[in-house]
C-alpha positions as CSV (number, residue, x, y, z in Angstrom):
1,M,11.6,27.4,79.9
2,K,12.8,29.1,83.0
3,Q,13.8,32.2,80.9
4,I,10.2,32.4,79.4
5,K,8.8,32.2,83.0
6,A,11.1,35.0,84.1
7,L,10.2,37.1,81.1
8,F,6.4,36.6,81.4
9,T,5.4,39.2,84.0
10,P,7.8,42.1,83.0
11,L,6.6,41.5,79.4
12,L,3.0,41.8,80.4
13,I,3.8,45.1,82.1
14,S,5.6,46.4,79.0
15,I,2.6,45.4,76.8
16,V,0.4,47.6,79.0
17,G,2.7,50.5,78.3
18,V,2.8,49.7,74.6
19,I,-1.1,49.7,74.4
20,E,-1.2,53.0,76.2
21,L,1.4,54.6,74.0
22,A,-0.7,53.5,70.9
23,R,-3.6,55.6,72.3
24,I,-1.3,58.6,73.0
25,K,0.6,58.7,69.7
26,N,1.3,56.2,67.0
27,A,5.0,57.3,66.6
28,Y,5.6,56.4,70.3
29,F,3.9,53.1,69.8
30,E,6.1,52.1,66.8
31,K,9.4,53.1,68.5
32,Q,8.5,51.4,71.8
33,I,7.8,48.2,69.9
34,A,11.3,48.3,68.4
35,F,12.8,49.1,71.8
36,L,10.9,46.3,73.4
37,V,11.9,43.7,70.8
38,L,15.6,44.8,71.1
39,G,15.3,44.6,74.9
40,I,13.9,41.0,74.7
41,I,16.7,40.0,72.3
42,L,19.3,41.4,74.8
43,F,17.5,39.6,77.6
44,F,18.3,36.2,76.0
45,I,21.8,37.2,74.9
46,S,22.7,38.6,78.4
47,S,21.3,35.5,80.1
48,K,24.0,33.5,78.3
49,I,26.9,35.7,79.5
50,N,29.0,34.0,82.1
51,L,30.9,36.6,84.2
52,K,32.3,34.1,86.7
53,R,35.9,34.6,85.6
54,I,35.9,38.3,86.2
55,M,33.3,38.5,88.9
56,H,35.8,39.2,91.6
57,H,37.5,42.0,89.7
58,Y,35.3,44.8,90.9
59,L,37.4,47.6,89.3
60,I,36.5,46.3,85.8
61,F,32.8,46.9,86.4
62,Y,33.4,50.1,88.3
63,L,35.6,51.8,85.7
64,S,33.3,50.7,82.9
65,G,30.4,52.5,84.6
66,L,32.6,55.5,85.4
67,L,33.6,55.8,81.7
68,L,29.9,55.8,80.7
69,L,29.1,58.6,83.2
70,L,32.0,60.7,81.9
71,L,30.9,60.5,78.3
72,P,27.9,63.0,78.4
73,L,30.1,65.5,80.3
74,F,32.3,65.7,77.2
75,L,30.1,64.7,74.3
76,S,26.8,66.2,75.2
77,H,25.9,69.8,74.3
78,G,24.0,72.4,76.2
79,S,23.5,73.0,79.9
80,V,21.8,69.6,80.5
81,K,24.3,66.8,79.8
82,R,22.2,63.6,80.3
83,W,22.1,62.2,76.8
84,I,24.6,61.6,73.9
85,N,23.9,61.0,70.3
86,I,25.6,58.2,68.4
87,G,24.6,57.5,64.8
88,G,21.3,59.2,65.2
89,F,20.4,57.2,68.3
90,T,20.1,59.1,71.6
91,F,20.7,57.3,74.8
92,Q,21.2,58.1,78.5
93,P,24.6,56.7,79.8
94,S,23.5,56.9,83.4
95,E,20.9,54.3,82.8
96,V,23.3,51.8,81.3
97,A,25.9,52.6,84.0
98,K,23.4,51.1,86.6
99,I,24.1,47.7,85.2
100,F,27.9,48.1,85.8
101,Y,27.2,49.6,89.2
102,L,25.2,46.6,90.3
103,L,27.9,44.3,89.0
104,F,30.5,46.4,90.9
105,L,28.5,46.0,94.1
106,A,28.0,42.3,93.6
107,S,31.8,41.8,93.0
108,F,32.8,44.1,95.8
109,F,30.6,42.6,98.5
110,S,31.1,39.0,97.4
111,E,33.9,38.7,100.0
112,K,32.9,38.6,103.7
113,E,35.4,41.2,104.9
114,R,33.8,43.8,102.6
115,K,31.1,44.5,105.2
116,K,33.6,45.9,107.6
117,V,33.4,49.7,108.3
118,G,36.6,50.5,106.3
119,E,35.5,48.5,103.3
120,F,31.9,50.0,103.6
121,L,33.3,53.5,103.5
122,K,35.4,52.7,100.5
123,A,32.4,51.4,98.6
124,L,30.4,54.4,99.8
125,F,33.0,56.8,98.5
126,M,33.1,55.1,95.1
127,S,29.3,55.2,95.0
128,L,29.3,58.9,95.8
129,V,31.6,59.5,92.8
130,Y,28.8,58.0,90.6
131,F,26.3,60.1,92.5
132,G,28.3,63.3,91.9
133,L,28.8,62.7,88.2
134,V,25.1,62.2,87.6
135,F,24.2,65.1,89.9
136,I,26.1,67.6,87.9
137,E,24.4,66.6,84.6
138,P,22.1,67.7,86.4
139,D,19.9,64.7,87.3
140,F,19.4,64.5,91.1
141,A,16.7,61.8,91.0
142,T,18.8,59.4,88.9
143,A,21.9,60.2,91.1
144,S,19.9,59.3,94.2
145,A,19.1,55.9,92.8
146,F,22.8,54.9,93.2
147,I,22.7,55.8,96.9
148,F,19.3,54.0,97.4
149,I,20.7,50.9,95.8
150,F,23.8,51.1,97.9
151,A,21.8,51.4,101.1
152,I,19.7,48.3,100.3
153,V,22.6,46.2,99.3
154,S,24.5,47.2,102.4
155,Y,21.6,46.0,104.5
156,V,21.4,42.7,102.6
157,V,25.2,41.9,103.1
158,G,24.9,42.6,106.8
159,V,26.6,45.9,107.3
160,D,26.4,47.0,111.0
161,F,23.2,49.0,111.8
162,N,25.2,52.0,113.1
163,V,27.0,52.2,109.8
164,L,23.7,52.2,108.0
165,L,22.5,54.9,110.4
166,V,25.3,57.1,109.2
167,L,24.2,56.6,105.6
168,A,20.6,57.4,106.5
169,L,21.7,60.6,108.1
170,I,22.8,62.0,104.8
171,P,19.3,62.8,103.5
172,I,17.9,63.4,107.0
173,A,20.5,66.0,107.9
174,A,20.1,67.6,104.5
175,M,16.3,68.0,104.9
176,F,16.4,69.0,108.6
177,S,19.0,71.7,107.9
178,F,16.3,74.0,106.6
179,S,14.9,74.2,110.1
180,W,17.1,75.0,113.1
181,I,14.5,73.4,115.4
182,L,14.6,70.1,113.5
183,Y,18.3,70.2,113.0
184,I,19.1,70.8,116.7
185,S,16.5,68.1,117.7
186,L,18.4,65.7,115.4
187,I,21.7,66.4,117.0
188,V,20.2,66.0,120.5
189,A,18.5,62.7,119.5
190,L,21.7,61.3,118.1
191,T,23.7,62.4,121.2
192,I,21.2,60.6,123.5
193,Y,21.4,57.5,121.2
194,L,25.2,57.4,121.5
195,F,25.0,57.6,125.3
196,T,22.6,54.6,125.3
197,L,25.2,52.3,123.6
198,K,26.7,49.8,125.9
199,K,30.1,50.3,124.3
200,R,31.3,53.9,123.8
201,R,32.2,54.2,120.1
202,F,34.4,57.2,119.6
203,F,34.9,56.6,115.9
204,L,31.1,56.2,115.3
205,A,30.4,59.4,117.2
206,I,32.9,61.3,115.0
207,L,31.4,59.8,111.9
208,I,27.8,60.7,112.9
209,Y,28.6,64.3,113.9
210,T,30.8,64.8,110.8
211,T,28.0,63.6,108.6
212,C,25.4,65.8,110.3
213,F,27.5,68.9,110.2
214,T,28.8,68.4,106.6
215,F,25.4,67.8,105.0
216,G,23.6,70.2,107.4
217,L,25.9,73.1,106.5
218,F,26.3,72.4,102.8
219,T,22.7,71.7,101.9
220,P,21.6,75.4,102.1
221,Y,24.6,76.3,99.9
222,I,23.7,73.6,97.4
223,W,20.1,74.9,97.4
224,N,21.1,78.4,96.7
225,K,24.2,77.9,94.5
226,V,24.1,74.5,92.9
227,L,20.5,73.6,92.2
228,K,19.0,75.1,89.0
229,P,16.0,77.5,89.4
230,Y,13.6,74.9,87.9
231,Q,14.8,72.3,90.4
232,R,14.2,74.6,93.3
233,Q,10.8,75.5,91.9
234,R,9.8,71.8,91.6
235,I,10.6,71.3,95.3
236,I,8.8,74.4,96.4
237,S,5.7,73.5,94.4
238,F,5.8,70.0,95.8
239,L,5.8,71.3,99.4
240,D,3.0,73.8,98.7
241,P,1.1,72.5,95.6
242,E,-2.1,74.6,96.2
243,K,-0.2,77.8,95.5
244,H,1.4,76.6,92.2
245,T,-1.3,74.8,90.3
246,K,-1.0,77.2,87.4
247,T,2.8,77.4,87.3
248,S,5.4,74.8,88.5
249,G,2.7,72.6,90.1
250,W,0.7,72.4,86.9
251,Q,2.0,68.9,85.9
252,V,1.1,67.2,89.2
253,Y,-2.2,69.0,89.4
254,Q,-3.3,67.8,86.0
255,G,-2.1,64.3,86.9
256,E,-4.2,64.2,90.0
257,I,-7.2,65.5,88.1
258,A,-6.8,62.7,85.6
259,L,-6.6,60.0,88.3
260,G,-9.4,61.6,90.4
261,A,-11.8,61.8,87.4
262,A,-11.2,58.2,86.3
263,G,-13.3,56.6,89.0
264,F,-13.5,52.9,89.5
265,Y,-13.7,51.8,85.9
266,G,-11.9,54.6,84.1
267,R,-12.8,56.8,81.1
268,F,-11.5,54.6,78.3
269,G,-14.1,55.5,75.7
270,E,-14.4,59.2,76.4
271,S,-12.9,61.8,74.1
272,F,-13.0,64.8,76.5
273,N,-10.5,63.9,79.1
274,Q,-7.2,65.3,80.4
275,K,-5.0,63.3,78.0
276,N,-7.0,63.9,74.8
277,L,-7.5,67.6,75.5
278,R,-3.7,67.7,76.1
279,F,-3.9,69.0,79.6
280,L,-2.0,66.1,81.0
281,P,1.8,66.8,80.4
282,A,4.2,64.1,79.2
283,P,1.6,61.3,79.3
284,H,4.1,58.9,77.5
285,T,6.9,59.4,80.0
286,D,6.7,61.1,83.4
287,F,2.9,60.8,83.7
288,I,2.1,57.6,81.9
289,F,0.8,56.2,85.3
290,S,-1.8,59.0,85.3
291,S,-2.5,58.5,81.7
292,I,-3.2,54.7,82.2
293,G,-5.2,55.5,85.4
294,E,-7.4,57.9,83.5
295,D,-8.2,55.1,81.0
296,V,-8.6,52.1,83.2
297,G,-9.5,53.6,86.6
298,F,-8.9,52.1,90.0
299,L,-9.7,48.6,88.9
300,G,-7.1,48.7,86.1
301,L,-4.4,50.3,88.3
302,A,-5.0,47.6,90.9
303,L,-4.3,44.9,88.3
304,L,-1.1,46.9,87.3
305,F,0.0,46.9,90.9
306,A,-0.7,43.2,91.1
307,L,1.7,42.6,88.1
308,Y,4.4,44.7,89.7
309,A,3.8,42.8,93.0
310,V,4.3,39.4,91.2
311,F,7.4,40.7,89.5
312,F,8.9,42.0,92.7
313,S,8.1,38.8,94.6
314,Y,9.9,36.8,91.9
315,M,13.0,38.9,92.2
316,Y,12.8,38.8,96.0
317,N,12.7,35.0,95.9
318,I,16.0,35.0,94.0
319,V,17.5,37.2,96.7
320,K,16.2,34.8,99.4
321,K,17.2,31.6,97.7
322,S,20.5,32.5,96.3
323,K,23.4,30.9,98.1
324,R,26.2,32.8,96.3
325,M,26.7,36.2,97.8
326,Y,27.3,38.1,94.6
327,I,24.1,36.7,93.1
328,K,22.2,37.8,96.2
329,V,23.8,41.2,96.0
330,F,23.1,41.6,92.3
331,A,19.5,40.5,92.7
332,S,18.9,42.8,95.7
333,G,20.4,45.7,93.8
334,A,18.3,45.0,90.8
335,L,15.2,44.7,92.9
336,S,15.9,48.0,94.7
337,L,16.5,49.7,91.3
338,F,13.1,48.6,90.0
339,I,11.3,49.5,93.2
340,Y,13.0,53.0,93.2
341,H,11.7,53.7,89.7
342,V,8.2,52.4,90.3
343,V,7.7,54.1,93.7
344,F,9.3,57.4,92.6
345,N,7.3,57.7,89.4
346,I,4.0,56.7,90.9
347,A,4.5,58.9,94.0
348,S,5.3,61.9,91.8
349,N,2.1,61.3,89.8
350,L,0.2,61.4,93.1
351,G,2.0,64.5,94.4
352,L,3.9,62.6,97.1
353,F,7.3,63.3,95.5
354,P,8.6,66.1,93.3
355,V,8.5,65.4,89.5
356,A,12.0,64.5,88.4
357,G,11.8,62.6,85.1
358,I,12.2,59.1,86.5
359,P,10.6,56.6,84.0
360,L,8.1,54.0,85.3
361,A,10.0,50.8,85.1
362,L,9.2,48.5,82.1
363,L,6.4,50.8,81.1
364,S,7.3,54.4,80.2
365,Y,8.3,55.4,76.7
366,G,12.1,55.3,76.2
367,G,14.7,53.1,74.6
368,T,17.6,53.4,77.0
369,H,15.7,52.4,80.2
370,I,13.7,49.6,78.5
371,I,16.8,48.0,76.9
372,T,18.8,48.4,80.2
373,E,16.0,46.8,82.3
374,Y,15.7,43.8,80.1
375,T,19.5,43.3,79.8
376,L,19.6,43.5,83.6
377,L,16.9,40.9,84.0
378,G,18.7,38.7,81.5
379,L,22.0,38.9,83.5
380,L,20.1,38.1,86.7
381,E,18.3,35.2,85.2
382,G,21.5,33.8,83.8
383,M,23.3,34.0,87.1
384,Y,20.5,32.4,89.0
385,E,19.9,29.6,86.5
386,R,23.6,28.7,86.5
387,G,24.0,29.2,90.2
388,E,27.4,30.7,89.5
């Protein structure tokens, strides 16, 4: 009965996606039904898996995820190495690796001493290996999910604020490095902060300045030498969308038109809209939020947000009520993963983030992420129900 209750809200969200896919293309609808059924089956199977005996052997989970991330680098063809094909089925290993990454974090941080600076840096380095392997696929948005999850989990386990500050400086220093004024202002602000500390922390100062200088100096190099032209163009069009509505900013522009024209009740019965006229790009994946919004309007999207809110609150209660540290860590990691996918996808549809191919959790078309998400939920529900 508890499993049915845990499955109810995510299943409702997925049904919304299935209905929308049926309106977009029948082939998407049929495949998504199969993916969803398989995901539900794996939900119940994974909820019965007891990992208690190996839960404290974090290397088992870490190396399993690492192996998955290495597979596309050797088995995938072409310049983009995100997917591999096995027996006619294409899947994305980086999605499945997230399950093992969460189990690794839960196992690693289940011991109290793990929140010490040295142990934190060890876990950070291991996480950056995951980040690097996905980044070179190239898939920066998915790679960033690992760092986002790590930051949330570190906060939950009680890692020192100053250590979390160092982690936060990675993206901040990278972004500020494109402006000398912002970058120098950041260094000055951090220097003032260090002087306000009651205890002079020499090691912390070294860590902060090293982080700022490393990511500040290497980001321009990464921008010019590492990022692909289309990745740079997406960021440029995101920063100045009005100048790129007919080129790289076309996707976001059409998504905004679809949402803006929907009004309060949507345009469900209309034939001449962005989706049916095929102006809206990738309505089944990247822009399924805009596609749904065009059909159901503000009212329908408000109901969709309410479903996600109920789903997130259920997972948050598990984080809050769990007494076992590794259940708390696993739940907080899973929650942060779902939030990352939902916020990133919706924000990119609204023009608040660059479009980067992040699926809308439980809803977008795609087998790998749907199966992964329901397996993840099954593992979480099984842990919580048994109180391992």
